[in-house]
Wavefront OBJ file of the C-alpha trace (Angstrom):
o trace
v -24.015 11.241 24.998
v -20.783 12.849 23.890
v -18.863 11.684 20.831
v -15.291 11.586 19.551
v -14.120 12.694 16.104
v -11.157 11.520 14.074
v -9.831 13.434 11.092
v -7.801 11.208 8.794
v -5.669 12.961 6.167
v -4.553 10.190 3.833
v -2.621 10.237 0.602
v -5.734 10.139 -1.559
v -8.445 11.644 0.618
v -9.423 13.294 3.874
v -12.138 11.921 6.148
v -13.959 12.944 9.275
v -15.226 9.982 11.274
v -17.408 10.156 14.379
v -17.364 7.439 17.050
v -19.204 6.972 20.307
v -17.116 6.270 23.404
v -17.672 2.516 22.991
v -15.803 2.594 19.679
v -18.862 2.308 17.445
v -18.576 4.238 14.187
v -21.485 6.669 13.893
v -20.780 8.464 10.624
v -18.099 9.227 8.089
v -17.614 11.877 5.416
v -14.863 11.751 2.830
v -13.431 13.999 0.144
v -10.821 12.873 -2.377
v -7.899 15.191 -2.869
v -4.941 15.219 -5.214
v -1.417 16.512 -4.808
v -0.164 18.353 -7.855
v 3.270 18.576 -9.405
v 4.666 22.101 -9.311
v 5.315 23.625 -12.695
v 8.938 23.144 -13.605
v 9.663 20.939 -10.571
v 9.887 17.277 -11.618
v 8.672 14.624 -9.150
v 7.164 17.233 -6.858
v 3.949 16.598 -4.950
v 2.769 19.787 -3.308
v 0.199 19.817 -0.530
v -2.445 22.485 -1.168
v -3.169 23.647 2.374
v -5.695 26.265 1.206
v -7.979 23.944 -0.786
v -7.393 21.004 1.536
v -8.447 22.936 4.611
v -11.756 23.706 2.883
v -12.177 19.999 2.078
v -11.384 19.110 5.688
v -14.021 21.512 6.992
v -16.524 20.116 4.482
v -15.901 16.612 5.820
v -16.374 17.757 9.414
v -19.694 19.407 8.590
v -20.925 16.456 6.513
v -20.024 13.934 9.199
v -21.945 15.952 11.793
v -24.926 16.206 9.458
v -24.846 12.486 8.658
v -24.856 11.666 12.380
v -27.553 14.247 13.099
v -25.233 15.883 15.609
v -24.039 19.413 16.307
v -20.514 20.578 17.059
v -21.451 20.685 20.751
v -21.873 16.912 20.721
v -18.188 16.323 19.955
v -16.304 16.132 23.249
v -12.885 15.852 21.645
v -11.150 15.232 18.352
v -7.768 14.212 17.107
v -6.112 13.852 13.718
v -3.951 11.403 11.880
v -2.226 11.734 8.536
v 0.006 10.262 5.901
v 3.465 10.300 7.376
v 6.436 12.141 5.826
v 4.294 14.994 4.481
v 5.444 18.262 6.056
v 4.135 21.785 6.525
v 6.397 24.775 7.171
v 5.167 27.932 8.940
v 6.305 31.498 9.510
v 6.778 33.096 12.945
v 3.062 33.892 13.151
v 2.026 30.293 12.478
v 0.933 30.907 8.885
v 1.635 28.187 6.341
v 4.467 28.920 3.941
v 5.064 25.667 2.066
v 3.954 22.044 2.251
v 4.545 18.736 0.481
v 2.752 15.392 0.541
v 4.333 12.121 1.558
v 5.967 10.863 -1.652
v 7.222 14.211 -2.908
v 10.531 13.331 -4.583
v 11.763 16.693 -5.819
v 14.939 16.720 -3.708
v 16.969 14.497 -6.016
v 19.996 16.779 -6.225
v 19.905 17.499 -2.513
v 20.070 13.808 -1.623
v 23.033 13.366 -3.974
v 24.694 16.424 -2.427
v 24.240 15.073 1.098
v 25.606 11.647 0.200
v 28.610 13.050 -1.670
v 29.544 15.796 0.766
v 28.684 14.128 4.084
v 30.046 10.604 3.679
v 28.234 8.069 5.828
v 25.767 10.601 7.193
v 22.689 8.755 5.934
v 23.851 5.581 7.684
v 24.662 7.600 10.825
v 21.222 9.224 10.898
v 19.494 5.908 10.113
v 21.012 4.289 13.220
v 19.373 6.969 15.352
v 16.113 7.530 13.506
v 15.351 4.357 11.535
v 14.863 6.553 8.454
v 16.804 7.123 5.234
v 16.731 10.211 3.043
v 14.207 8.574 0.665
v 11.150 10.148 2.286
v 12.829 12.313 4.903
v 12.450 16.013 5.568
v 16.108 17.089 5.456
v 16.549 16.889 1.645
v 13.199 18.611 1.073
v 14.045 21.496 3.390
v 17.448 21.755 1.741
v 15.679 21.937 -1.644
v 13.607 24.831 -0.326
v 16.745 26.596 0.890
v 18.403 26.151 -2.500
v 15.425 26.956 -4.727
v 13.170 29.278 -2.738
v 15.469 31.015 -0.245
v 12.978 33.829 0.326
v 10.527 31.273 1.758
v 13.197 29.295 3.615
v 14.391 32.403 5.464
v 10.883 32.922 6.844
v 10.508 29.352 8.131
v 10.020 29.299 11.895
v 8.263 25.959 12.532
v 7.757 22.540 10.973
v 4.976 20.039 11.534
v 3.395 17.020 9.912
v 0.119 17.229 7.980
v -2.015 15.770 10.786
v -0.404 18.281 13.142
v -1.340 21.030 10.680
v -5.025 20.095 10.987
v -4.790 20.285 14.779
v -2.928 23.598 14.561
v -5.670 24.986 12.318
v -8.239 23.914 14.878
v -6.624 25.012 18.144
v -3.744 27.304 17.176
v -0.991 25.120 18.699
v 1.814 23.779 16.498
v 3.287 20.560 17.903
v 4.046 17.014 16.806
v 4.162 13.505 18.242
v 6.890 10.831 17.952
v 5.011 8.487 15.617
v 4.490 11.114 12.916
v 7.436 13.417 13.577
v 9.734 10.402 13.639
v 9.204 9.900 9.912
v 11.060 13.144 9.155
v 14.300 11.344 10.002
v 15.315 14.213 12.311
v 14.288 12.210 15.348
v 15.574 9.772 17.966
v 13.895 6.377 18.253
v 15.172 5.897 21.803
v 14.446 9.383 23.132
v 11.267 9.922 21.082
v 12.141 13.542 20.394
v 13.672 15.810 17.762
v 17.412 15.761 17.083
v 18.085 19.342 15.899
v 21.810 18.600 15.604
v 21.018 16.520 12.519
v 19.733 19.641 10.765
v 22.649 21.719 12.020
v 25.196 19.201 10.698
v 23.975 19.713 7.121
v 23.600 23.486 7.277
v 19.881 23.783 8.043
v 18.044 25.716 10.721
v 18.019 23.870 14.042
v 15.475 26.069 15.816
v 12.311 25.229 13.837
v 11.272 22.119 15.728
v 8.081 22.403 17.804
v 7.422 20.689 21.100
v 6.870 16.947 21.006
v 3.744 15.619 22.703
v 2.861 11.979 23.203
v -0.305 10.799 21.482
v -3.367 11.549 23.597
v -2.012 14.789 25.090
v -4.612 17.564 25.407
v -3.551 20.552 23.271
v -6.412 23.009 23.734
v -9.880 23.766 22.379
v -11.275 24.697 18.989
v -10.722 28.397 18.336
v -13.506 30.820 17.465
v -12.242 31.130 13.894
v -11.987 27.350 13.420
v -15.409 26.895 14.963
v -16.968 29.165 12.341
v -15.120 27.417 9.509
v -15.731 23.828 10.580
v -19.000 23.793 12.502
v -17.304 22.440 15.620
v -17.887 23.930 19.045
v -15.348 26.029 20.876
v -15.905 23.603 23.736
v -14.559 20.694 21.677
v -11.122 19.656 22.922
v -8.230 19.137 20.500
v -5.878 16.257 21.287
v -2.506 15.252 19.833
v -2.795 12.499 17.242
v -0.153 10.615 15.292
v 0.962 8.815 12.172
v -1.688 6.913 10.258
v 0.037 3.537 10.407
v 0.850 3.693 14.099
v -2.582 4.965 15.126
v -4.065 2.395 12.778
v -2.117 -0.265 14.634
v -3.582 0.903 17.934
v -7.018 0.849 16.323
v -6.343 -2.801 15.520
v -5.270 -3.690 19.036
v -1.656 -4.071 17.906
v -0.114 -2.577 21.036
v 2.254 -5.260 22.384
v 5.697 -6.511 21.318
v 5.516 -9.074 18.518
v 2.046 -8.216 17.265
v 1.673 -7.762 13.494
v -0.626 -5.798 11.195
v -1.132 -5.038 7.529
v -2.901 -1.774 6.797
v -4.386 -1.831 3.323
v -4.982 1.751 2.239
v -3.611 3.955 -0.557
v -0.244 2.465 0.353
v 0.042 -0.840 2.211
v 2.111 -1.022 5.360
v 3.259 -4.175 7.113
v 4.236 -3.512 10.732
v 5.675 -5.555 13.579
v 5.920 -4.136 17.103
v 9.413 -4.131 18.651
v 11.020 -2.684 21.771
v 12.057 0.963 21.270
v 15.688 0.113 22.087
v 15.976 -2.368 19.207
v 18.569 -1.005 16.759
v 17.504 -0.715 13.095
v 18.840 -3.420 10.737
v 22.300 -2.907 9.251
v 21.179 -3.497 5.662
v 18.752 -0.546 5.879
v 16.064 -2.499 3.995
v 13.351 -1.858 6.586
v 12.354 1.397 8.202
v 11.773 1.685 11.937
v 9.333 4.213 13.428
v 8.255 5.233 16.930
v 4.895 3.668 17.818
v 2.067 5.549 19.546
v 2.760 3.309 22.557
v 5.592 5.019 24.508
v 8.012 2.083 24.882
v 7.534 0.587 21.441
v 8.800 1.108 17.913
v 7.621 -0.594 14.748
v 9.567 -2.362 12.027
v 7.758 -1.449 8.843
v 7.613 -2.526 5.246
v 5.802 -0.434 2.647
v 4.083 -1.481 -0.559
v 3.669 1.568 -2.781
v 0.376 2.632 -4.345
v -1.579 -0.629 -3.797
v -4.844 1.169 -3.095
v -4.161 3.915 -5.607
v -3.428 1.327 -8.306
v -6.824 -0.227 -7.607
v -8.448 3.186 -7.947
v -6.583 3.746 -11.227
v -7.686 0.337 -12.512
v -11.306 1.071 -11.544
v -11.323 4.477 -13.202
v -9.335 3.508 -16.300
v -10.954 0.188 -17.208
v -14.123 -0.499 -15.248
v -16.780 1.858 -16.613
v -19.100 -1.101 -17.263
v -18.717 -2.326 -13.686
v -19.425 1.170 -12.417
v -22.711 1.207 -14.308
v -23.546 -2.327 -13.203
v -22.730 -1.562 -9.563
v -24.894 1.554 -9.634
v -27.813 -0.423 -11.037
v -27.408 -3.051 -8.315
v -26.853 -0.491 -5.562
v -23.499 -1.969 -4.552
v -19.934 -0.724 -4.343
v -17.978 -1.227 -7.570
v -15.111 -2.856 -5.674
v -17.526 -5.394 -4.173
v -18.750 -6.216 -7.667
v -15.195 -6.598 -8.976
v -14.337 -8.888 -6.060
v -17.390 -11.015 -6.780
v -16.176 -11.505 -10.348
v -12.554 -11.998 -9.294
v -13.578 -14.760 -6.881
v -14.512 -16.871 -9.922
v -10.991 -16.541 -11.339
v -8.627 -19.407 -10.439
v -5.770 -18.882 -8.002
v -2.860 -17.281 -9.846
v -5.065 -15.244 -12.167
v -4.070 -17.290 -15.222
v -0.419 -16.380 -14.718
v -0.850 -12.588 -14.921
v 2.017 -10.845 -13.085
v 1.425 -7.188 -12.158
v 4.540 -5.048 -11.942
v 3.936 -2.064 -9.687
v 5.498 -1.754 -6.216
v 8.701 -3.596 -5.438
v 9.345 -5.041 -2.005
v 10.995 -2.597 0.340
v 14.667 -1.800 -0.206
v 14.956 1.240 2.015
v 18.647 1.841 1.361
v 18.356 1.727 -2.456
v 14.732 2.030 -3.408
v 13.172 2.354 -6.840
v 10.388 0.705 -8.778
v 10.022 -0.733 -12.239
v 7.676 0.758 -14.827
v 4.006 -0.093 -14.139
v 2.873 -3.025 -16.263
v 1.088 -6.357 -16.479
v 3.140 -9.342 -17.655
v 1.973 -12.596 -19.178
v -1.326 -11.303 -20.534
v -3.337 -13.463 -22.893
v -5.348 -12.381 -25.933
v -8.062 -14.834 -24.909
v -10.817 -12.613 -23.441
v -12.200 -15.538 -21.450
v -8.921 -15.653 -19.522
v -7.541 -12.130 -19.688
v -10.207 -9.669 -18.651
v -11.002 -7.134 -15.972
v -11.841 -9.802 -13.385
v -8.580 -11.714 -13.807
v -6.507 -8.530 -13.875
v -8.284 -7.259 -10.775
v -7.584 -10.521 -8.932
v -3.951 -10.417 -10.033
v -3.611 -6.989 -8.400
v -5.077 -8.360 -5.174
v -2.706 -11.304 -5.216
v 0.265 -9.096 -5.998
v -0.387 -6.724 -3.082
v -0.468 -9.744 -0.757
v 2.709 -11.227 -2.289
v 4.738 -8.014 -1.915
v 3.446 -7.658 1.659
v 4.587 -11.212 2.362
v 8.068 -10.463 1.030
v 8.298 -7.427 3.303
v 7.205 -9.494 6.319
v 9.895 -12.043 5.462
v 12.477 -9.246 5.720
v 11.102 -8.148 9.082
v 11.211 -11.745 10.357
v 14.913 -11.889 9.508
v 15.643 -8.622 11.327
v 13.508 -9.182 14.450
v 13.516 -12.998 14.816
v 9.814 -12.697 15.592
v 7.658 -15.654 14.583
v 4.563 -14.413 12.756
v 1.457 -16.582 13.056
v -1.394 -14.049 13.114
v -1.854 -10.899 11.046
v -4.407 -8.221 11.779
v -5.665 -6.829 8.455
v -7.525 -3.544 8.141
v -8.166 -0.536 5.950
v -10.259 -0.349 2.812
v -8.715 -3.525 1.374
v -10.054 -5.620 4.253
v -13.704 -4.767 3.603
v -14.179 -7.455 0.995
v -14.212 -11.220 1.458
v -11.707 -12.287 -1.183
v -8.688 -10.107 -0.420
v -8.353 -11.157 3.258
v -8.403 -14.831 2.247
v -5.730 -14.160 -0.368
v -3.582 -12.471 2.314
v -4.027 -15.522 4.568
v -3.176 -17.977 1.793
v -0.142 -16.032 0.568
v 1.312 -15.461 4.061
v 0.317 -18.790 5.594
v -0.942 -16.868 8.634
v -4.299 -16.531 10.336
v -5.856 -13.196 9.324
v -8.112 -11.314 11.728
v -10.425 -8.526 10.594
v -11.645 -6.017 13.169
v -15.283 -5.010 13.292
v -14.282 -1.415 12.608
v -12.146 -1.706 9.494
v -11.275 2.002 9.541
v -8.690 1.307 12.216
v -6.668 4.482 11.637
v -9.672 6.652 12.389
v -10.528 4.538 15.444
v -6.958 4.990 16.680
v -7.306 8.756 16.337
v -10.635 8.620 18.191
v -8.899 6.656 20.954
v -6.317 9.437 21.187
v -9.111 11.999 21.478
v -10.695 9.944 24.250
v -7.413 9.610 26.148
v -7.023 13.378 26.021
v -10.300 13.999 27.834
v -10.086 11.078 30.252
v -12.504 8.681 28.563
v -9.715 6.075 28.391
v -6.671 5.605 30.626
v -4.133 5.355 27.800
v -3.800 4.145 24.214
v -3.004 0.528 25.076
v -5.950 0.099 27.430
v -8.266 1.867 24.975
v -7.212 -0.563 22.252
v -7.829 -3.595 24.426
v -11.218 -2.218 25.452
v -12.526 -1.162 22.056
v -11.198 -3.519 19.402
v -13.807 -6.139 18.446
v -13.175 -8.890 15.894
v -15.493 -9.390 12.966
v -13.997 -12.233 10.912
v -11.096 -14.673 10.978
v -9.554 -16.304 7.899
v -7.494 -19.474 8.174
v -4.800 -20.054 5.538
v -5.090 -22.798 2.965
v -1.576 -24.242 3.056
v -2.008 -25.946 -0.314
v -2.746 -22.552 -1.804
v 0.301 -21.163 -0.006
v 2.552 -23.627 -1.841
v 1.275 -22.311 -5.167
v 1.642 -18.697 -4.050
v 5.208 -19.406 -2.900
v 6.023 -20.377 -6.491
v 4.294 -17.264 -7.839
v 6.245 -15.154 -5.333
v 9.523 -16.481 -6.743
v 8.364 -15.817 -10.313
v 7.345 -12.281 -9.384
v 10.712 -11.524 -7.804
v 12.578 -12.831 -10.854
v 10.311 -10.918 -13.228
v 10.712 -7.739 -11.201
v 14.502 -7.964 -11.442
v 14.211 -8.085 -15.221
v 11.819 -5.127 -15.233
v 14.221 -3.127 -13.076
v 16.949 -3.878 -15.603
v 14.799 -2.195 -18.269
v 14.718 0.906 -16.073
v 18.481 0.635 -15.541
v 18.958 0.528 -19.314
v 16.758 3.611 -19.789
v 14.197 1.652 -21.803
v 11.305 2.098 -19.375
v 10.567 4.725 -16.736
v 10.515 3.910 -13.028
v 7.125 4.277 -11.344
v 8.927 5.899 -8.402
v 12.472 6.208 -7.203
v 13.950 7.649 -4.035
v 15.380 11.145 -4.438
v 19.085 11.178 -5.213
v 19.222 7.545 -6.216
v 21.635 6.884 -9.064
v 20.411 4.023 -11.266
l 1 2 3 4 5 6 7 8 9 10 11 12 13 14 15 16 17 18 19 20 21 22 23 24 25 26 27 28 29 30 31 32 33 34 35 36 37 38 39 40 41 42 43 44 45 46 47 48 49 50 51 52 53 54 55 56 57 58 59 60 61 62 63 64 65 66 67 68 69 70 71 72 73 74 75 76 77 78 79 80 81 82 83 84 85 86 87 88 89 90 91 92 93 94 95 96 97 98 99 100 101 102 103 104 105 106 107 108 109 110 111 112 113 114 115 116 117 118 119 120 121 122 123 124 125 126 127 128 129 130 131 132 133 134 135 136 137 138 139 140 141 142 143 144 145 146 147 148 149 150 151 152 153 154 155 156 157 158 159 160 161 162 163 164 165 166 167 168 169 170 171 172 173 174 175 176 177 178 179 180 181 182 183 184 185 186 187 188 189 190 191 192 193 194 195 196 197 198 199 200 201 202 203 204 205 206 207 208 209 210 211 212 213 214 215 216 217 218 219 220 221 222 223 224 225 226 227 228 229 230 231 232 233 234 235 236 237 238 239 240 241 242 243 244 245 246 247 248 249 250 251 252 253 254 255 256 257 258 259 260 261 262 263 264 265 266 267 268 269 270 271 272 273 274 275 276 277 278 279 280 281 282 283 284 285 286 287 288 289 290 291 292 293 294 295 296 297 298 299 300 301 302 303 304 305 306 307 308 309 310 311 312 313 314 315 316 317 318 319 320 321 322 323 324 325 326 327 328 329 330 331 332 333 334 335 336 337 338 339 340 341 342 343 344 345 346 347 348 349 350 351 352 353 354 355 356 357 358 359 360 361 362 363 364 365 366 367 368 369 370 371 372 373 374 375 376 377 378 379 380 381 382 383 384 385 386 387 388 389 390 391 392 393 394 395 396 397 398 399 400 401 402 403 404 405 406 407 408 409 410 411 412 413 414 415 416 417 418 419 420 421 422 423 424 425 426 427 428 429 430 431 432 433 434 435 436 437 438 439 440 441 442 443 444 445 446 447 448 449 450 451 452 453 454 455 456 457 458 459 460 461 462 463 464 465 466 467 468 469 470 471 472 473 474 475 476 477 478 479 480 481 482 483 484 485 486 487 488 489 490 491 492 493 494 495 496 497 498 499 500 501 502 503 504 505 506 507 508 509 510 511 512 513 514 515 516 517 518 519 520 521 522
């Protein structure tokens, strides 16, 4: 039997996941990685393509070993990645410079664009569904202004998932779902719009060919074969953005279907026709889907998974020890304890990610409000549950905004990613949203979506939509408790009011924003 491999380059880690052609996960290997701030460059988040390629190869080898397979057993592979992160190359295809997804160094460049090209952000948003907050134009302009010797050598741009594929087969290309998040892209035409770069004084000849997800790119090169342990016979297939491929891996491939992907960041997505214009208020982003005629309205909740990791590492040493003794995952242990905490977590209000305000986007300082000095009430279990509830509440607010823009009635949510592995968090999502929540059997939906793409490229599946319908199997369904929803609706209102006050503290320069969009004047 031949197998398919997915390489998933997320914000916090890289993974190699092997599937059989029936969609069963065979093995997974993961390495955490971190994106470092450049010395003297505030709010930067550089992508270390040297170290991270070594980590990627380590994952590939470990996944093969765990599955007791050789590189020859992998018929095809594809890759997916955090969107917005970009890699720039010279004329010979060598990496010059790269940044991860929430790099926010281009503060001055965003201000410059808004002041000197009046209305250009709104103009570009109508075409691309993107603002400058996470887009590539300000970052490339920063490079031109601050490292002109590198900028002059730039000959190609790609996304981070594309970089992995380029390393493996030597072809630099992108797809609409990932490339679209640069903001230099047309939602309707699903291709680059070089004139956008030209209008603001940037190179307009650095954009590689655009391939739809599932397009065969080539085979693993001899050099990459030696580095990764893959065979030169393994085919390399165009992948896509993590959220969009994750949606396909959840079976979310038709207009009106909805998903929440609970990873390092949480995304709430609703499928819409590709000709649907983005909303005028610019509160929601719109991205090309991996399905050719669809786009996705998307809300984002910042750092939900990373906040959980921070909480685990900063406060839960005892639970780590206890989990190791019991032979269980520390998150499973924390969920077990949190399940004994009453709904509402004794009134604790976490202040981390705001709901999405794509046109003017910044966050309050990270904090917990309404803590008690009673250790029976305020402890790691109640704080952990409050974080779970808060992620669901902010997701619900984002879905409310998408409902207003699309007029789509949301009754069922597909929930996947690391957050869906437990039993408590999915029920909280159901209760907060008032929707039925479905959990797929393979919770690593993004990797499954990338494996589907690999299979399409070598003819295992007809296309992405049919692969999704064939492979997605449901594991659990959670029905909402509408009495609980009434309570959460009240907590949602309290959270929104509290967040406004916390933002005012940032406005008054008393606290420091957890994150703000580049160029945003507060």
